[in-house]
KOLKOLTOR-279449 format. One record per residue (C-alpha): residue number from 1; residue in three letters; x, y, z. Coordinates in pm, whole numbers, plus 32768, in hexadecimal, padded with zeros to 4 digits. Layout:
KOLKOLTOR-279449
KOLTOR  resi  resn    px    py    pz
KOLTOR   NUM   ALA     X     Y     Z
...
END
This chain:
KOLKOLTOR-279449
KOLTOR  resi  resn    px    py    pz
KOLTOR     1   MET  D87D  9096  2DFC
KOLTOR     2   GLY  D927  8F54  2D96
KOLTOR     3   ILE  D874  8F42  2C47
KOLTOR     4   LEU  D8CA  90AE  2BFF
KOLTOR     5   LEU  DA38  9081  2C5F
KOLTOR     6   PHE  DA6F  8F4C  2B88
KOLTOR     7   SER  D9A1  8FD6  2A66
KOLTOR     8   LEU  DA77  9110  2A58
KOLTOR     9   PHE  DBB4  903F  2A6E
KOLTOR    10   ALA  DB41  8F5A  2953
KOLTOR    11   LEU  DADE  9087  287F
KOLTOR    12   PHE  DC36  9127  28A2
KOLTOR    13   LEU  DCE4  8FDE  2851
KOLTOR    14   ILE  DC11  8FB4  2717
KOLTOR    15   ALA  DC70  9118  26B8
KOLTOR    16   ASP  DDDE  90A5  26C6
KOLTOR    17   ILE  DE39  9194  27DF
KOLTOR    18   PRO  DF74  9120  289C
KOLTOR    19   ILE  DF26  903B  29BF
KOLTOR    20   ALA  DFA1  9120  2AD8
KOLTOR    21   ILE  DEDC  924A  2A51
KOLTOR    22   SER  DDA8  916D  2A1E
KOLTOR    23   ILE  DDB5  90FD  2B88
KOLTOR    24   GLY  DDEC  925E  2C0B
KOLTOR    25   LEU  DCDC  9300  2B37
KOLTOR    26   SER  DBDA  91F7  2B8B
KOLTOR    27   SER  DC28  9225  2CFE
KOLTOR    28   LEU  DC05  93A0  2CEB
KOLTOR    29   LEU  DAC4  939C  2C20
KOLTOR    30   ALA  DA20  928D  2CF4
KOLTOR    31   LEU  DA67  9356  2E30
KOLTOR    32   ALA  D9EB  949A  2D92
KOLTOR    33   ILE  D8A9  9401  2D0B
KOLTOR    34   ALA  D83F  9311  2E1E
KOLTOR    35   THR  D8C9  93A1  2F65
KOLTOR    36   ASN  D910  94DF  3026
KOLTOR    37   VAL  DA73  9471  3075
KOLTOR    38   PRO  DB74  9582  3020
KOLTOR    39   LEU  DC38  9530  2EE5
KOLTOR    40   ALA  DD79  957E  2FA1
KOLTOR    41   VAL  DD4F  9427  3041
KOLTOR    42   VAL  DDBE  9388  2EF8
KOLTOR    43   ALA  DF06  9448  2F01
KOLTOR    44   GLN  DF36  93F0  3070
KOLTOR    45   ARG  DF00  927C  302D
KOLTOR    46   MET  DFEC  9287  2F03
KOLTOR    47   TYR  E0FE  932A  2FD1
KOLTOR    48   ALA  E0CD  923D  30F6
KOLTOR    49   ALA  E0ED  9110  300F
KOLTOR    50   VAL  E24F  9164  2FA0
KOLTOR    51   ASP  E2C5  9215  30DD
KOLTOR    52   SER  E33F  90D6  3183
KOLTOR    53   PHE  E494  9042  31CF
KOLTOR    54   PRO  E451  8EF1  3121
KOLTOR    55   MET  E3EC  8FA1  2FDE
KOLTOR    56   MET  E548  903C  2FC9
KOLTOR    57   ALA  E5C7  8EE2  2F6B
KOLTOR    58   ILE  E526  8EF3  2E12
KOLTOR    59   PRO  E603  9000  2D70
KOLTOR    60   TYR  E740  8F67  2E04
KOLTOR    61   PHE  E6F0  8E0C  2D7D
KOLTOR    62   ILE  E6A5  8EA8  2C2A
KOLTOR    63   VAL  E7F6  8F5B  2C2D
KOLTOR    64   ALA  E8A9  8E1C  2C9B
KOLTOR    65   GLY  E812  8D57  2B7B
KOLTOR    66   ALA  E86D  8E66  2A7F
KOLTOR    67   LEU  E9D5  8E76  2AFE
KOLTOR    68   MET  EA03  8CFD  2AE9
KOLTOR    69   GLU  E966  8CF2  298F
KOLTOR    70   ARG  EA4E  8E00  2908
KOLTOR    71   GLY  EB77  8D68  29BB
KOLTOR    72   GLY  EB8E  8C3E  28CF
KOLTOR    73   ILE  EAD4  8B3D  299C
KOLTOR    74   SER  E9EC  8AC1  2885
KOLTOR    75   ARG  EB03  8A26  27B7
KOLTOR    76   ARG  EB9D  8976  28E4
KOLTOR    77   LEU  EA4F  88E6  2952
KOLTOR    78   ILE  EA0B  8869  27F0
KOLTOR    79   ASN  EB61  87BE  27E7
KOLTOR    80   LEU  EB18  8710  2932
KOLTOR    81   ALA  E9BC  86A2  28C5
KOLTOR    82   SER  EA44  8627  2778
KOLTOR    83   SER  EB47  854C  2823
KOLTOR    84   LEU  EA38  84B9  2903
KOLTOR    85   VAL  E915  8477  2813
KOLTOR    86   GLY  E98B  84D9  26B6
KOLTOR    87   SER  E9BD  8371  2648
KOLTOR    88   LEU  E84F  8315  2688
KOLTOR    89   PRO  E750  830F  256B
KOLTOR    90   GLY  E6F2  8477  2522
KOLTOR    91   GLY  E839  84E1  25C3
KOLTOR    92   LEU  E818  8655  257C
KOLTOR    93   GLY  E6B1  8650  25FA
KOLTOR    94   GLN  E720  85A2  2739
KOLTOR    95   VAL  E834  86A4  2762
KOLTOR    96   THR  E735  87BC  2735
KOLTOR    97   VAL  E65D  873C  2853
KOLTOR    98   LEU  E77A  86EE  2943
KOLTOR    99   THR  E828  883B  2901
KOLTOR   100   SER  E6DE  88F0  293B
KOLTOR   101   MET  E6C2  883E  2A8A
KOLTOR   102   PHE  E822  88AE  2AE7
KOLTOR   103   PHE  E7E3  8A14  2A76
KOLTOR   104   ALA  E694  8A1F  2B2B
KOLTOR   105   ALA  E751  89EF  2C71
KOLTOR   106   ILE  E808  8B34  2C25
KOLTOR   107   SER  E711  8C1C  2B78
KOLTOR   108   GLY  E5BB  8BD5  2C16
KOLTOR   109   SER  E51C  8C56  2AD4
KOLTOR   110   GLY  E471  8B9E  29B7
KOLTOR   111   PRO  E4B0  8C9A  28A0
KOLTOR   112   ALA  E61C  8CC9  290C
KOLTOR   113   THR  E656  8B4F  2907
KOLTOR   114   THR  E5AF  8B31  27B3
KOLTOR   115   ALA  E679  8C4E  271D
KOLTOR   116   ALA  E7CA  8BEC  27B2
KOLTOR   117   ILE  E7BA  8A79  275A
KOLTOR   118   GLY  E6D9  8A91  2629
KOLTOR   119   GLY  E7BE  8B8C  2582
KOLTOR   120   ILE  E8C6  8A79  2570
KOLTOR   121   MET  E7FF  8935  2566
KOLTOR   122   ILE  E6E9  8985  246C
KOLTOR   123   PRO  E7E3  89DD  2354
KOLTOR   124   ALA  E8B6  88AD  23B9
KOLTOR   125   MET  E78A  87C6  2396
KOLTOR   126   GLU  E731  8861  2246
KOLTOR   127   ARG  E893  8826  21C5
KOLTOR   128   SER  E872  86B7  222B
KOLTOR   129   ASN  E72F  8693  2161
KOLTOR   130   TYR  E63F  8696  2287
KOLTOR   131   ASN  E4E6  8717  222A
KOLTOR   132   ARG  E4E6  888D  2272
KOLTOR   133   SER  E38C  887F  230D
KOLTOR   134   PHE  E3FD  8763  23F1
KOLTOR   135   ALA  E530  8828  2462
KOLTOR   136   THR  E462  8961  24A6
KOLTOR   137   ALA  E351  88AC  2568
KOLTOR   138   LEU  E44D  87EA  2636
KOLTOR   139   GLN  E514  891E  269A
KOLTOR   140   ALA  E3DA  89E3  26F2
KOLTOR   141   THR  E360  88CA  27D4
KOLTOR   142   ALA  E4B5  8886  2870
KOLTOR   143   GLY  E4D7  89FB  28B5
KOLTOR   144   ALA  E39E  89E6  298D
KOLTOR   145   LEU  E477  8938  2A91
KOLTOR   146   GLY  E516  8A8D  2AD3
KOLTOR   147   PRO  E41B  8B07  2BD9
KOLTOR   148   LEU  E3ED  89AB  2C73
KOLTOR   149   ILE  E54B  8937  2CD2
KOLTOR   150   PRO  E5CF  8A15  2DEE
KOLTOR   151   PRO  E61B  8B30  2E0F
KOLTOR   152   SER  E4C8  8B96  2D86
KOLTOR   153   ILE  E424  8CEB  2D6D
KOLTOR   154   LEU  E2CC  8C46  2D6A
KOLTOR   155   PHE  E30E  8B9A  2EB7
KOLTOR   156   ILE  E377  8CE7  2F4D
KOLTOR   157   THR  E230  8D7F  2ED5
KOLTOR   158   PHE  E16A  8C59  2F63
KOLTOR   159   GLY  E221  8C72  30AF
KOLTOR   160   VAL  E1DB  8DE6  30CF
KOLTOR   161   ALA  E06E  8DBB  3068
KOLTOR   162   THR  E027  8CA1  315F
KOLTOR   163   GLY  E127  8CCE  3274
KOLTOR   164   GLU  E1C5  8B78  323A
KOLTOR   165   SER  E33B  8B37  325F
KOLTOR   166   ILE  E3F3  8B99  3120
KOLTOR   167   GLY  E50C  8AA7  3177
KOLTOR   168   ASP  E416  8983  3190
KOLTOR   169   LEU  E36F  89EF  304D
KOLTOR   170   PHE  E4BF  89F8  2F9A
KOLTOR   171   LEU  E507  8893  3006
KOLTOR   172   SER  E3A8  8821  2FAA
KOLTOR   173   GLY  E3EF  8879  2E3E
KOLTOR   174   ALA  E535  87B6  2E1B
KOLTOR   175   LEU  E4B2  8652  2DEE
KOLTOR   176   PRO  E380  86BF  2D23
KOLTOR   177   GLY  E46D  877B  2C3C
KOLTOR   178   VAL  E544  8644  2C10
KOLTOR   179   LEU  E40C  856F  2BD5
KOLTOR   180   VAL  E386  8658  2AC6
KOLTOR   181   GLY  E4E0  8662  2A27
KOLTOR   182   LEU  E4F7  84E5  2A24
KOLTOR   183   SER  E39C  84CB  298B
KOLTOR   184   LEU  E40C  85AE  286F
KOLTOR   185   MET  E54A  84E3  283C
KOLTOR   186   ILE  E47F  83A1  2826
KOLTOR   187   MET  E39D  8441  2722
KOLTOR   188   VAL  E4CF  84B7  265D
KOLTOR   189   TYR  E552  8350  2664
KOLTOR   190   PHE  E415  82BC  25C8
KOLTOR   191   ILE  E3E8  83D1  24C6
KOLTOR   192   SER  E557  83B4  2465
KOLTOR   193   LYS  E53D  823B  243E
KOLTOR   194   LYS  E415  826E  2355
KOLTOR   195   ASN  E4B6  8385  2288
KOLTOR   196   GLY  E61C  8303  2282
KOLTOR   197   TYR  E6BB  8418  2352
KOLTOR   198   VAL  E800  8378  23C3
KOLTOR   199   GLY  E8F1  83D0  24D9
KOLTOR   200   THR  EA12  84C0  24B4
KOLTOR   201   GLY  EB1C  83AE  24A8
KOLTOR   202   ASN  EBCF  82B8  2588
KOLTOR   203   LYS  EB8B  82B8  26FB
KOLTOR   204   ALA  EC6E  83B2  27AD
KOLTOR   205   SER  ED87  832D  2885
KOLTOR   206   ILE  ED88  835F  29FC
KOLTOR   207   LYS  EEAB  844F  29CD
KOLTOR   208   ASP  EDE1  8529  28DC
KOLTOR   209   VAL  ECB4  8529  29C6
KOLTOR   210   LEU  ED89  858F  2AEF
KOLTOR   211   ASN  EE3A  869E  2A27
KOLTOR   212   ASN  ECEE  8732  29B0
KOLTOR   213   ALA  EC5F  8718  2B0F
KOLTOR   214   LYS  ED8D  87D8  2B92
KOLTOR   215   GLN  ED57  88EA  2A8F
KOLTOR   216   ALA  EBE5  890B  2AEC
KOLTOR   217   SER  EC0F  88D7  2C62
KOLTOR   218   TRP  EC24  8A49  2CBA
KOLTOR   219   ALA  EACD  8A84  2C23
KOLTOR   220   LEU  EA32  8948  2CB5
KOLTOR   221   MET  EAAB  89AD  2E0F
KOLTOR   222   MET  E9C4  8ADB  2E16
KOLTOR   223   PRO  E880  8A22  2E70
KOLTOR   224   VAL  E945  8954  2F6F
KOLTOR   225   ILE  E9C3  8A92  3015
KOLTOR   226   ILE  E867  8B2E  3010
KOLTOR   227   LEU  E7A9  8A05  30A3
KOLTOR   228   GLY  E8C5  89A1  318B
KOLTOR   229   GLY  E8E0  8B02  3211
KOLTOR   230   ILE  E769  8B20  324B
KOLTOR   231   TYR  E749  89D3  32FF
KOLTOR   232   GLY  E890  89FD  33B6
KOLTOR   233   GLY  E809  8B3E  344F
KOLTOR   234   VAL  E91F  8C0B  33AF
KOLTOR   235   PHE  E834  8CF6  32F5
KOLTOR   236   THR  E6C8  8D33  3299
KOLTOR   237   PRO  E642  8CF9  3137
KOLTOR   238   THR  E667  8E6D  30EE
KOLTOR   239   GLU  E7CE  8E72  316A
KOLTOR   240   ALA  E808  8D34  309E
KOLTOR   241   ALA  E79B  8DF4  2F68
KOLTOR   242   VAL  E89E  8F03  2FB0
KOLTOR   243   VAL  E9A9  8DF8  2FE7
KOLTOR   244   SER  E94C  8D54  2E9B
KOLTOR   245   ALA  E972  8EA1  2DE2
KOLTOR   246   ILE  EAC9  8EDE  2E7D
KOLTOR   247   TYR  EB29  8D75  2E32
KOLTOR   248   GLY  EAC0  8DA8  2CC7
KOLTOR   249   LEU  EBA0  8EDA  2CAF
KOLTOR   250   ILE  ECCC  8E22  2D42
KOLTOR   251   VAL  ECA2  8CF1  2C60
KOLTOR   252   GLY  EC6B  8DC4  2B28
KOLTOR   253   PHE  ED91  8EAF  2B65
KOLTOR   254   PHE  EE99  8DDC  2C13
KOLTOR   255   VAL  EE4E  8C6C  2BC9
KOLTOR   256   TYR  EDC1  8C57  2A68
KOLTOR   257   ARG  EE46  8DB2  2A10
KOLTOR   258   GLU  ED40  8DE7  2902
KOLTOR   259   LEU  EC88  8F01  29B4
KOLTOR   260   LYS  ED02  9064  296D
KOLTOR   261   LEU  ECBE  91AD  2A1B
KOLTOR   262   SER  EC1F  922B  28DA
KOLTOR   263   ASP  EB1B  9112  28F7
KOLTOR   264   LEU  EA9B  9186  2A49
KOLTOR   265   PRO  E9C8  92B5  29E1
KOLTOR   266   LYS  E900  91E4  28E9
KOLTOR   267   ILE  E8D6  90C8  29E4
KOLTOR   268   PHE  E85F  91B2  2AF7
KOLTOR   269   VAL  E76E  926E  2A11
KOLTOR   270   GLN  E6D5  912D  298A
KOLTOR   271   SER  E6B9  909F  2AEA
KOLTOR   272   ALA  E617  91E0  2B66
KOLTOR   273   VAL  E516  91D9  2A4D
KOLTOR   274   THR  E4C5  906B  2A8E
KOLTOR   275   SER  E4AB  90A9  2C06
KOLTOR   276   ALA  E3C9  91D6  2BD1
KOLTOR   277   MET  E2E0  910B  2AF3
KOLTOR   278   VAL  E2C7  8FF4  2BF5
KOLTOR   279   MET  E295  90E6  2D18
KOLTOR   280   TYR  E18A  91AC  2C5C
KOLTOR   281   VAL  E0C5  9070  2C18
KOLTOR   282   ILE  E0E2  8FFE  2D83
KOLTOR   283   ALA  E07B  9157  2E03
KOLTOR   284   THR  DF3F  9174  2D30
KOLTOR   285   ALA  DEE5  9006  2D6E
KOLTOR   286   SER  DEFF  9044  2EE4
KOLTOR   287   ALA  DE04  9163  2ECA
KOLTOR   288   PHE  DD1F  9083  2DFB
KOLTOR   289   SER  DD3A  8F6F  2F01
KOLTOR   290   TRP  DCED  9065  301C
KOLTOR   291   ILE  DBAF  90DA  2F6D
KOLTOR   292   MET  DB40  8F6F  2F42
KOLTOR   293   SER  DB84  8F29  30B1
KOLTOR   294   ASN  DAD1  9067  311F
KOLTOR   295   ALA  D99F  8FFD  3056
KOLTOR   296   GLN  D9AE  8E9F  30F5
KOLTOR   297   ILE  D9D6  8E02  2F9D
KOLTOR   298   PRO  DAD1  8CFB  301A
KOLTOR   299   THR  D9D6  8C80  311E
KOLTOR   300   GLN  D8C4  8C60  3019
KOLTOR   301   ILE  D9AB  8BA9  2F29
KOLTOR   302   ALA  DA29  8AC6  3040
KOLTOR   303   ASN  D8CA  8A5C  30A1
KOLTOR   304   PHE  D873  8A1A  2F35
KOLTOR   305   ILE  D9AC  894A  2EF6
KOLTOR   306   ILE  D985  887D  3035
KOLTOR   307   GLN  D823  8822  2FCB
KOLTOR   308   LEU  D8A4  87AB  2E78
KOLTOR   309   ALA  D9D7  86F1  2EFA
KOLTOR   310   PRO  D97B  85E4  2FFA
KOLTOR   311   ASN  DAE9  8593  3045
KOLTOR   312   LYS  DC44  8621  3012
KOLTOR   313   TYR  DC8E  8544  2EE4
KOLTOR   314   ILE  DB70  85D9  2E1C
KOLTOR   315   LEU  DBCF  8731  2EA1
KOLTOR   316   LEU  DD35  8707  2E24
KOLTOR   317   LEU  DCB3  86A1  2CCD
KOLTOR   318   PHE  DBDA  87DD  2CC2
KOLTOR   319   LEU  DD05  88AA  2D34
KOLTOR   320   ASN  DDE1  8827  2C1B
KOLTOR   321   ILE  DCD7  8868  2B12
KOLTOR   322   LEU  DCA6  89CB  2B96
KOLTOR   323   LEU  DE1C  8A12  2B9B
KOLTOR   324   LEU  DE5B  8980  2A40
KOLTOR   325   ILE  DD51  8A6A  29B4
KOLTOR   326   THR  DDCB  8B91  2A84
KOLTOR   327   GLY  DF33  8B64  2A12
KOLTOR   328   CYS  DEC7  8B8C  28A8
KOLTOR   329   PHE  DE40  8CEA  28E1
KOLTOR   330   ILE  DED3  8D8B  2A1A
KOLTOR   331   GLU  E03D  8DE2  2A71
KOLTOR   332   LEU  E0BC  8CE2  2B6A
KOLTOR   333   ASN  E115  8DCA  2C8C
KOLTOR   334   ALA  DFC1  8E71  2C6F
KOLTOR   335   ALA  DF14  8D1E  2C6F
KOLTOR   336   ILE  DFCA  8CBE  2DAF
KOLTOR   337   VAL  DF80  8E05  2E66
KOLTOR   338   ILE  DE0F  8DF0  2E08
KOLTOR   339   LEU  DDCD  8C7B  2E2C
KOLTOR   340   ALA  DEBC  8C01  2F3D
KOLTOR   341   PRO  DE1A  8CC3  305F
KOLTOR   342   LEU  DCC4  8C68  2FD4
KOLTOR   343   MET  DD08  8AF2  2FBA
KOLTOR   344   MET  DDEA  8AC0  30E9
KOLTOR   345   PRO  DCD3  8AAE  31F2
KOLTOR   346   ILE  DC16  89B4  311A
KOLTOR   347   MET  DD4B  88DB  30EC
KOLTOR   348   VAL  DD9F  88DB  325F
KOLTOR   349   LYS  DC36  888C  32BD
KOLTOR   350   MET  DC39  8761  31D1
KOLTOR   351   GLY  DD82  86DF  3260
KOLTOR   352   VAL  DE7B  8752  3155
KOLTOR   353   ASP  DFCE  87BC  31DD
KOLTOR   354   PRO  E012  892E  318E
KOLTOR   355   ILE  E170  88E5  3108
KOLTOR   356   HIS  E0E5  87CE  302C
KOLTOR   357   PHE  DFDC  88C1  2FAE
KOLTOR   358   GLY  E0F0  89B8  2F55
KOLTOR   359   ALA  E1AF  88B0  2E92
KOLTOR   360   ILE  E076  8849  2DD2
KOLTOR   361   MET  E01E  89B1  2D82
KOLTOR   362   VAL  E177  8A16  2D07
KOLTOR   363   THR  E1A9  88D3  2C3E
KOLTOR   364   ASN  E057  88FF  2B98
KOLTOR   365   LEU  E07D  8A70  2B4C
KOLTOR   366   CYS  E1D6  8A36  2AB5
KOLTOR   367   LEU  E124  8980  2999
KOLTOR   368   GLY  E07E  8ACE  294F
KOLTOR   369   LEU  E1D1  8B43  28CF
KOLTOR   370   VAL  E19F  8A56  27A9
KOLTOR   371   THR  E02A  8A6C  275F
KOLTOR   372   PRO  DF99  8B79  267A
KOLTOR   373   PRO  DF2A  8C8A  267D
KOLTOR   374   LEU  E00C  8D03  2799
KOLTOR   375   GLY  E123  8BFA  2781
KOLTOR   376   VAL  E259  8CD4  27A1
KOLTOR   377   ASN  E34D  8BB2  2773
KOLTOR   378   LEU  E29E  8B51  2632
KOLTOR   379   TYR  E2CE  8CAE  25A3
KOLTOR   380   VAL  E43C  8CB7  260C
KOLTOR   381   ALA  E488  8B60  2575
KOLTOR   382   SER  E3C3  8BAF  2438
KOLTOR   383   GLY  E486  8CF2  2415
KOLTOR   384   ILE  E5CA  8C2A  2414
KOLTOR   385   SER  E551  8B28  2315
KOLTOR   386   LYS  E491  8C27  223F
KOLTOR   387   LEU  E356  8B50  2247
KOLTOR   388   ARG  E1EF  8BC1  2278
KOLTOR   389   ILE  E13C  8B4E  23B4
KOLTOR   390   GLU  E048  8A81  22E2
KOLTOR   391   GLU  E16B  89BE  224C
KOLTOR   392   VAL  E1E6  895B  23A5
KOLTOR   393   ALA  E097  890A  2447
KOLTOR   394   LYS  E07D  879F  23D1
KOLTOR   395   SER  E1DE  874D  2449
KOLTOR   396   LEU  E188  87D8  25A3
KOLTOR   397   ILE  E07B  86D3  25E5
KOLTOR   398   PRO  E158  85A8  2648
KOLTOR   399   PHE  E236  867E  2728
KOLTOR   400   LEU  E10D  871F  27D6
KOLTOR   401   ALA  E072  85C6  2801
KOLTOR   402   ALA  E1B2  8546  28A4
KOLTOR   403   ALA  E1BF  8676  298A
KOLTOR   404   ILE  E051  864A  29ED
KOLTOR   405   VAL  E08F  84DB  2A47
KOLTOR   406   ALA  E1AA  8554  2B2A
KOLTOR   407   LEU  E0C0  865E  2BB8
KOLTOR   408   MET  DFC0  8552  2C14
KOLTOR   409   LEU  E0CC  848A  2CCA
KOLTOR   410   ILE  E139  85C4  2D86
KOLTOR   411   THR  DFCD  860E  2DDB
KOLTOR   412   TYR  DF6E  84B8  2E62
KOLTOR   413   ILE  E0BB  844C  2EFB
KOLTOR   414   PRO  E100  8564  2FF8
KOLTOR   415   GLU  E251  84D5  305F
KOLTOR   416   ILE  E2E7  853A  2F0F
KOLTOR   417   SER  E2D0  86A5  2F7B
KOLTOR   418   LEU  E2D7  8679  30F6
KOLTOR   419   TYR  E3FA  8585  311F
KOLTOR   420   LEU  E516  8684  310D
KOLTOR   421   PRO  E46D  878C  31EB
KOLTOR   422   LYS  E42C  867D  32F1
KOLTOR   423   VAL  E58F  85F4  32E3
KOLTOR   424   MET  E635  874C  32EB
KOLTOR   425   GLY  E547  87C2  33FC
KOLTOR   426   LYS  E5BA  86B5  34EF
END
């Protein structure tokens, strides 16, 4: 059953059939060929996967990010980042990474972060004689922070798939997100020193920094409200998503005053399409995961992996290799729904904290947003710079290397991801 299921899935992927349809078709055909289970079970599992209160958070967070993006937040975040790090070597590159970190705390999406910040920063770097391939690769990689720094759609998916606390998972991604961002900024520093990419000018005065911080403060308050509300017991993660959407409306209309009523239909339609795509993938992946579980495939894989990995350190190395490969070919939400329930019992048995496992998985899979052939961020950034993927590939290597070093630290130093959940849980 397992061989048939994965063979069909691989065949559909090779045929370039969309990921959600590939997962659904392989599930249906495997059931029809190898079992007597009614095919209606697939539809039932798909419906059950998205018919949950926590899953309602996804469309609201998507709407909130879209509202804040259209409401003029990108420019204000860039001004703040520029006043903080613009004077460093590779100033515009440093600003790109720091602004992406700020925006990630609002959007929760890699492609949205790449498009919103890259649309401004890639042309700005080109005008300042930065290599276009460098600018594209940097923005694509920095955009991968979108689903890592809370609020994160991937952590919601992981929480629903495994039953872990979404609030704890959100917090577990904060320090890893900062660490990956810092690793990219360090790499920008050394590349800029080598290539002569200078800062944007004199160091900003305290007055300028405070003024820019004031302008961006309404946007930067959103993650504080979300996490503070969840841990203060004011609202659940799903209710926090609704609050964030309403907050985005208020800031866009009445504070920044750049959001218009005529913008809302387009925002809601785009958010609905994005939400539907994510939900469809999660639904079909849930059916796929149920078939694997019903065929006892997870147990067989667990026994095999435990024989190969004598301790949790080797197991974590295997996990990272598996996820890096998976992220290249499978949509990230689908990968989580399929692999998280499969790997969770193994991780717990080997002494890995479930929240730490979630942070490792999401951090690792975020790199899949940059790696071909699926790398969505790479396509978005390349579309802005008008470069072919092949022209950007070489420039990606140092940034991916820096991110992987950060990933190894996150993997083998659990406190990086567990410190905030432990502190806030007291």
